[in-house]
C-alpha positions in Angstrom: -15.6 37.7 34.7 -16.1 37.9 38.9 -13.5 37.1 41.4 -14.6 33.9 42.5 -14.7 32.7 39.0 -10.9 32.7 38.0 -8.2 31.2 39.8 -4.3 32.9 39.5 -1.8 30.6 38.0 1.7 30.4 40.3 4.3 33.0 39.0 2.4 35.0 36.4 -0.4 37.3 36.5 -2.6 35.2 34.4 -5.8 33.9 35.6 -7.8 30.8 34.6 -11.2 30.7 34.6 -12.8 28.0 36.8 -15.4 27.1 34.4 -15.3 26.8 30.9 -17.6 25.6 28.0 -17.3 22.2 26.7 -16.8 22.7 23.3 -14.0 25.4 24.5 -12.5 22.8 26.6 -12.3 20.2 24.0 -10.5 22.5 21.4 -8.1 23.9 24.2 -7.2 20.2 25.4 -6.9 19.1 21.6 -9.3 16.3 21.7 -11.1 18.1 18.5 -9.1 19.9 16.0 -11.6 23.3 16.0 -14.0 24.5 18.1 -16.8 24.4 15.2 -16.4 20.8 15.3 -16.5 20.3 18.9 -19.7 22.1 18.8 -20.9 19.4 16.4 -19.4 16.7 18.0 -21.2 17.2 21.5 -24.3 18.3 20.0 -24.4 15.0 18.3 -24.3 13.1 21.9 -20.8 11.8 21.6 -19.8 13.1 25.2 -20.6 12.6 28.8 -19.9 14.6 31.4 -19.8 13.0 35.0 -21.7 10.2 33.3 -24.7 12.2 32.0 -25.1 12.7 28.1 -25.1 16.1 27.2 -26.2 17.6 23.8 -25.4 21.4 24.7 -21.8 22.6 23.6 -22.4 25.3 26.1 -22.6 23.4 29.0 -20.1 24.4 31.8 -17.4 22.1 32.9 -15.3 22.8 35.8 -11.9 21.0 37.1 -12.9 17.6 38.6 -15.4 16.2 36.1 -15.2 13.5 34.3 -15.9 13.3 30.6 -16.6 10.6 28.7 -15.9 10.6 24.8 -16.9 8.2 21.8 -14.4 8.9 19.6 -13.2 7.2 16.8 -14.6 3.5 17.8 -12.7 4.4 21.0 -13.8 5.2 24.7 -11.8 8.3 26.0 -12.1 9.2 29.6 -10.7 12.5 30.8 -10.7 14.0 34.2 -10.5 17.6 34.1 -7.6 18.8 35.6 -7.5 23.0 35.0 -9.6 25.0 32.3 -7.1 26.8 30.4 -6.9 30.1 29.3 -5.9 28.8 25.1 -5.4 26.3 22.9 -1.6 25.9 23.3 1.2 23.6 22.2 0.3 20.0 23.0 2.5 19.4 26.1 0.6 22.4 27.6 -2.9 21.3 26.1 -1.8 17.5 28.1 -1.7 19.3 31.3 -5.3 20.4 31.0 -6.4 16.6 31.7 -5.5 13.4 33.3 -6.3 10.5 30.7 -8.3 7.5 32.6 -9.1 5.6 29.1 -9.3 1.8 29.6 -6.2 0.2 27.0 -7.7 -0.8 23.7 -9.9 -3.9 22.8 -8.1 -6.4 21.0 -10.0 -6.8 17.3 -11.8 -10.3 17.4 -10.0 -12.9 15.4 -11.6 -13.2 12.0 -13.5 -16.6 11.4 -10.6 -17.8 8.5 -7.4 -16.4 10.6 -6.1 -19.8 11.2 -7.1 -21.6 8.2 -4.8 -19.2 6.0 -1.7 -21.0 4.7 1.3 -19.6 6.3 3.8 -18.4 3.9 7.7 -17.2 4.4 7.6 -13.3 4.1 8.6 -12.4 0.2 7.5 -16.0 -1.0 5.2 -14.7 -3.5 1.4 -14.6 -4.6 -0.2 -18.2 -4.0 -0.3 -20.5 -6.9 -3.6 -21.1 -8.2 -3.6 -25.0 -6.6 -3.1 -23.3 -3.3 -5.9 -20.7 -3.8 -8.4 -23.2 -4.8 -7.3 -25.2 -1.3 -7.9 -22.1 0.6 -11.3 -21.7 -1.5 -11.9 -25.2 -0.2 -11.0 -24.6 3.3 -13.0 -21.4 3.7 -16.4 -23.0 2.1 -16.6 -25.5 4.7 
C-alpha cells in the first residue's frame, strides 16, 4: 500500500485505505452477510456505483461514492463515508456510510380490502352464511 492510498485515524496508528473493493465494503458495512454472497450479489447486477450499474465485485469504491442497492424488494441508497479496516460490530459498521434511502412505499390495498366484513378481534371464524356473503361480494 502506498502512502497516498491510506489515511490515518485520529488517535490511533491504524490506517484506513482510501479505496476498497466493492464486495469487501458491502461485507464490512454489514449490508451483506458474507463476502462470497456480496461478490455474487454484485455480479448479478443489483448494485450501482454513482448511478452506473456494475457487475464487478473487484471494482474499487471510495468515500463520497453513492451506492444504489436493490435488496429484498427495497431500494437502499448509501453514501460511503469511510472504507473501513474490518468487519466490526454494528455501530462501527454504521459509521462507514450515510443512509439516504427513500421511505418504503406503501403496499397497495388489495382489490377486496374494503369489502371484507369487519369483525371484532376474538369474535371467531365467520359462519357459513357470512362466508357465502363474502364470496358473493368478491365475485362481483
